[in-house]
C-alpha positions in Angstrom: 67.1 -67.8 24.5 68.2 -71.0 22.8 67.5 -69.6 19.3 69.6 -66.5 20.1 72.5 -68.7 21.3 72.3 -70.7 18.0 72.4 -67.4 16.0 75.4 -66.3 17.9 77.2 -69.5 17.1 76.3 -69.2 13.4 77.8 -65.6 13.4 80.9 -66.7 15.2 81.3 -69.8 12.9 81.2 -67.4 9.9 84.2 -65.6 11.4 82.6 -62.6 12.9 81.9 -61.2 16.4 78.3 -61.2 17.7 76.8 -58.5 19.8 73.6 -59.7 21.5 70.4 -57.8 22.1 67.3 -59.3 23.7 64.8 -56.8 22.2 64.5 -54.1 19.6 65.0 -51.2 22.1 68.3 -52.7 23.2 69.4 -53.3 19.6 68.8 -49.6 18.8 70.8 -48.6 21.9 73.7 -50.7 20.9 73.7 -49.3 17.3 73.6 -45.8 18.7 76.7 -46.5 20.9 78.8 -48.3 18.4 80.2 -47.7 14.9 81.5 -51.2 14.1 78.2 -53.0 13.4 78.1 -54.4 9.9 74.9 -56.5 9.9 71.6 -56.8 11.8 70.5 -60.4 12.3 67.0 -60.4 13.7 63.9 -62.5 14.3 60.8 -60.8 13.0 58.9 -61.7 16.2 61.5 -59.8 18.3 60.0 -58.3 21.6 60.2 -54.7 22.5 58.5 -51.4 21.3 58.8 -52.7 17.7 59.0 -56.1 16.1 62.0 -57.2 14.0 60.5 -56.0 10.7 59.9 -52.5 12.0 63.4 -52.6 13.6 64.8 -53.5 10.2 63.1 -50.6 8.5 64.2 -48.2 11.3 67.8 -49.4 11.0 67.9 -49.2 7.2 66.6 -45.7 7.3 69.0 -44.5 10.0 72.0 -46.6 9.2 71.7 -47.5 5.5 75.1 -49.1 5.3 74.2 -51.9 7.7 73.2 -55.2 6.0 70.0 -56.9 7.3 69.0 -60.6 7.7 65.5 -61.3 8.9 64.2 -64.8 10.0 60.8 -66.0 11.1 58.8 -69.2 11.7 55.8 -67.3 10.4 54.7 -66.7 6.8 57.3 -65.5 4.4 57.8 -61.7 4.3 57.7 -60.4 0.7 60.6 -58.5 -0.8 58.4 -55.3 -1.0 57.6 -55.5 2.7 61.2 -55.5 3.9 64.0 -53.0 3.5 65.9 -52.9 0.2 68.7 -55.4 -0.1 67.7 -57.3 3.1 67.4 -61.0 3.1 64.8 -63.3 4.6 65.0 -66.9 5.8 62.4 -69.2 7.3 63.0 -71.3 10.4 64.5 -73.6 11.1 67.8 -72.2 9.9 70.4 -74.2 8.0 73.8 -73.5 9.5 76.1 -73.8 6.5 73.8 -71.8 4.3 73.6 -69.0 6.9 77.4 -68.9 7.3 77.8 -68.6 3.6 75.2 -65.8 3.4 76.8 -63.9 6.3 80.3 -64.1 4.6 78.8 -63.0 1.3 77.0 -60.0 2.8 79.7 -58.7 5.1 82.6 -59.7 3.0 86.2 -59.2 4.1 85.5 -56.1 6.1 84.6 -55.3 9.7 84.4 -57.7 12.6 86.4 -60.5 10.8 88.4 -62.4 13.5 89.9 -65.3 11.5 92.2 -65.2 8.5 90.8 -66.1 5.1 92.8 -69.3 5.0 90.9 -70.6 8.0 87.5 -70.5 6.3 86.6 -74.0 5.0 87.2 -74.3 1.2 83.7 -75.7 0.7 82.2 -72.5 2.1 84.5 -70.3 0.0 83.5 -72.2 -3.2 79.8 -71.9 -2.3 80.2 -68.2 -1.8 82.1 -67.7 -5.0 79.8 -69.7 -7.3 76.5 -68.5 -5.9 74.7 -66.3 -8.5 74.4 -62.6 -7.5 71.3 -62.0 -5.5 70.6 -65.7 -5.0 69.3 -66.6 -1.6 69.5 -70.4 -2.0 71.3 -73.0 -4.0 69.3 -75.0 -6.5 69.0 -78.1 -4.2 68.0 -76.0 -1.2 65.5 -74.1 -3.3 64.0 -77.3 -4.6 63.7 -78.7 -1.1 62.1 -75.5 0.3 59.6 -75.4 -2.6 58.7 -79.1 -1.9 58.3 -78.3 1.8 56.1 -75.3 1.1 54.0 -77.2 -1.5 53.4 -80.0 1.0 52.5 -77.6 3.8 50.1 -75.7 1.4 48.3 -79.0 0.4 47.9 -80.0 4.1 46.4 -76.6 4.9 44.1 -76.8 1.9 42.9 -80.3 2.9 42.3 -79.0 6.4 40.2 -76.2 5.0 38.2 -78.7 2.9 37.6 -81.0 5.9 36.5 -78.1 8.0 33.9 -76.9 5.4 32.5 -80.4 5.1 32.1 -80.6 8.9 30.4 -77.2 9.0 28.0 -78.2 6.2 27.1 -81.5 7.9 26.5 -79.6 11.2 24.0 -77.3 9.4 25.9 -74.1 10.1 24.7 -71.2 7.9 26.8 -69.1 5.6 27.6 -66.3 8.0 28.6 -68.6 10.7 30.7 -70.5 8.2 32.5 -67.3 7.1 33.3 -66.5 10.7 34.5 -70.0 11.3 36.7 -69.9 8.1 38.3 -66.7 9.4 38.9 -68.3 12.8 40.3 -71.4 11.3 42.7 -69.4 9.2 43.9 -67.6 12.3 44.4 -70.8 14.1 46.2 -72.5 11.3 48.5 -69.5 10.8 49.3 -69.5 14.5 49.8 -73.3 14.5 52.2 -73.0 11.5 54.2 -70.3 13.3 54.5 -72.3 16.5 55.4 -75.5 14.7 58.2 -73.6 12.8 59.5 -72.1 16.0 59.4 -75.4 17.8 61.3 -77.1 15.0 63.9 -74.2 15.1 64.2 -74.7 18.8 64.7 -78.4 18.5 67.3 -77.9 15.7 69.1 -75.4 17.9 69.1 -77.7 20.9 70.5 -80.6 18.8 73.2 -78.4 17.3 74.2 -76.9 20.6 74.2 -80.2 22.4 76.4 -81.9 19.8 78.7 -78.9 19.6 79.9 -79.5 23.2 79.4 -83.3 23.5 82.4 -85.4 24.4 80.9 -88.4 22.7 78.0 -89.5 20.6 76.4 -91.1 23.6 76.8 -88.0 25.7 75.3 -85.9 22.9 72.4 -88.2 22.5 71.6 -88.1 26.2 71.9 -84.3 26.3 69.5 -83.9 23.4 67.0 -86.3 24.8 67.1 -84.6 28.3 66.6 -81.1 26.9 63.8 -82.1 24.6 62.0 -83.9 27.4 62.4 -80.8 29.6 61.0 -78.7 26.8 58.0 -81.1 26.5 57.3 -80.9 30.2 57.2 -77.1 30.0 54.7 -77.3 27.2 52.6 -79.8 29.2 52.5 -77.3 32.0 51.4 -74.5 29.7 48.8 -76.6 28.1 47.2 -77.3 31.5 46.7 -73.6 31.9 45.9 -73.0 28.2 49.1 -71.0 27.8 48.0 -68.5 30.4 50.2 -67.6 33.3 51.6 -70.7 35.0 52.6 -70.5 38.7 56.3 -70.2 39.6 55.9 -72.9 42.2 54.4 -75.4 39.8 57.1 -74.6 37.2 59.9 -75.4 39.7 58.2 -78.5 40.9 57.5 -79.8 37.4 61.1 -79.3 36.4 62.6 -81.0 39.5 60.1 -83.7 40.2 61.6 -86.3 37.7 64.9 -86.0 39.5 63.4 -86.6 43.0 63.2 -90.4 42.8 59.9 -91.7 44.2 59.2 -88.5 46.1 62.4 -88.8 48.2 62.1 -85.2 49.3 65.7 -84.3 48.3 64.4 -80.9 47.0 63.4 -78.1 49.3 61.3 -75.5 47.5 60.3 -72.3 49.2 59.0 -69.0 47.8 55.8 -67.1 47.0 53.8 -68.3 44.1 53.4 -65.8 41.2 52.0 -66.0 37.7 54.8 -66.1 35.1 54.7 -65.8 31.3 55.0 -68.7 28.9 58.4 -67.5 27.8 59.6 -67.5 31.4 58.1 -70.9 32.1 60.1 -72.4 29.2 63.3 -70.6 30.0 63.2 -71.6 33.7 62.2 -75.2 32.9 65.2 -75.5 30.6 67.5 -73.9 33.2 66.3 -76.2 36.0 66.8 -79.2 33.7 70.5 -78.2 33.3 70.9 -77.8 37.0 69.2 -81.1 37.8 71.2 -83.0 35.1 74.5 -81.5 36.4 73.8 -82.2 40.1 72.8 -85.8 39.3 76.1 -86.4 37.5 78.5 -84.4 39.6 76.8 -82.6 42.5 74.7 -83.2 45.5 72.3 -85.7 43.9 75.2 -87.9 42.9 75.4 -89.1 46.5 72.6 -90.5 48.8 73.0 -87.7 51.4 72.9 -84.8 49.0 70.0 -82.2 49.0 69.0 -79.2 46.9 67.5 -76.0 48.4 65.6 -73.8 46.0 64.3 -70.5 47.5 63.3 -67.2 46.2 62.1 -63.9 47.6 60.5 -60.7 46.2 61.9 -57.3 47.2 58.8 -55.1 47.3 60.9 -51.9 47.3 62.9 -52.8 44.1 60.3 -55.1 42.6 63.0 -57.7 41.9 62.9 -61.5 42.4 66.0 -63.2 43.8 66.2 -67.0 43.4 68.9 -69.3 44.7 69.7 -72.9 44.0 72.0 -74.3 46.7 73.5 -77.8 46.8 74.4 -79.4 50.1 75.8 -82.7 51.3 77.5 -83.5 47.9 81.1 -84.1 46.9 83.7 -81.3 46.8 83.0 -78.9 44.0 85.4 -77.7 41.3 84.8 -75.2 38.6 84.5 -76.8 35.1 87.4 -76.4 32.7 85.2 -75.3 29.8 81.8 -73.5 29.4 79.2 -76.0 28.3 76.0 -75.3 26.4 74.1 -75.7 29.7 76.3 -73.1 31.5 75.9 -70.7 28.6 72.2 -71.2 28.6 71.9 -70.5 32.4 73.9 -67.4 32.0 71.9 -66.3 29.0 68.7 -66.5 31.1 69.8 -63.5 33.1 70.2 -61.5 29.9 66.9 -62.8 28.5 65.1 -61.5 31.6 67.0 -58.2 31.9 68.7 -59.5 35.1 71.8 -61.2 36.3 72.9 -64.8 36.9 75.8 -65.8 39.1 77.4 -69.3 39.4 79.4 -70.1 42.5 81.5 -73.2 42.7 82.0 -73.3 46.4 83.7 -76.3 48.1 80.6 -77.0 50.1 78.4 -77.1 47.1 77.4 -75.4 43.8 75.2 -72.3 44.1 73.1 -70.8 41.2 71.7 -67.3 41.8 69.1 -65.4 39.6 68.3 -61.8 40.2 65.7 -60.3 37.8 63.1 -57.6 37.7 59.6 -58.9 38.5 58.2 -57.2 35.4 60.4 -59.5 33.2 58.7 -62.6 34.6 55.1 -61.6 34.9 52.3 -60.0 33.0 50.8 -57.0 34.8 47.8 -58.0 36.9 48.5 -61.7 36.4 47.7 -64.3 39.0 49.2 -67.8 39.2 47.2 -70.6 37.6 47.6 -74.1 39.2 
């Protein structure tokens, strides 16, 4: 969710209009219904009936005029494995570089919404002087090479250390071979997760500073969001990244804001097992709600309370969650859409549902209505 919001900002900063899709199936449906799409910008680990790489090949075959940019926190995809003339970038993304790439690939054609004179001269110069076919400038390429060499050396050293431990433990050749394969899988997955985490942190920092009214405000926003992300990962580690319970997810996100167990939060709803992606998205959303109510809403005054309740409609298999603030100061709608507001609204799209924000005089109300299938894995039970 956060990474997609960051990608949208990069596209808009490059002077183009972004059309969002949360999975490959939705992306294909959008392409079938529109004729003004110039470029596909996709994560390879995109959910849906096909991943981003398969989506890229399908798009290139069916709509060969559409340019393609692929990104991933996993191992680099070779030029032979991706569609002709497509480009690949590892996470985390560098904003200025991606803006220049987008402007170079799409050019002066479709979707441009700002005049040429409005594009920063530095970006124009970078676009003009870049050698044809070059993905990175010399400095960026040197930095990336150094990063990859360093990571390769670390992985090699990890392999050497593991072999030494296996020998010391007296494990035979077959067991060692199996252990080597398992270690490679674990290291590959760790590398992927680290890259994605770095990309998420980069996106949070960029988004937070983008809407900050001061350096101090930006600093506090970044710290709060990273702490919320850390709490979500702590919860997932407790259940070994299995399905965490919705009740524990809500309590874990709100507990730091309920000073010394004051009981200012009322939480009511059936416990269900939810996926790791839903845990992180909900934890980040509740952090925004808690931060805002502490500053401006019900928790900014001693008598204020928060009611969080959700129900499951068995007939429609949908979950409806409501956050209601009571006893706080009079509420007014904000004059601008902050990163937090955008993220809360984006959660509905991420989960194929709807989000509504109501700035009622008696208190702010947040409503989430999503299909149960978007939150849970079939047959999953909540883990405490």
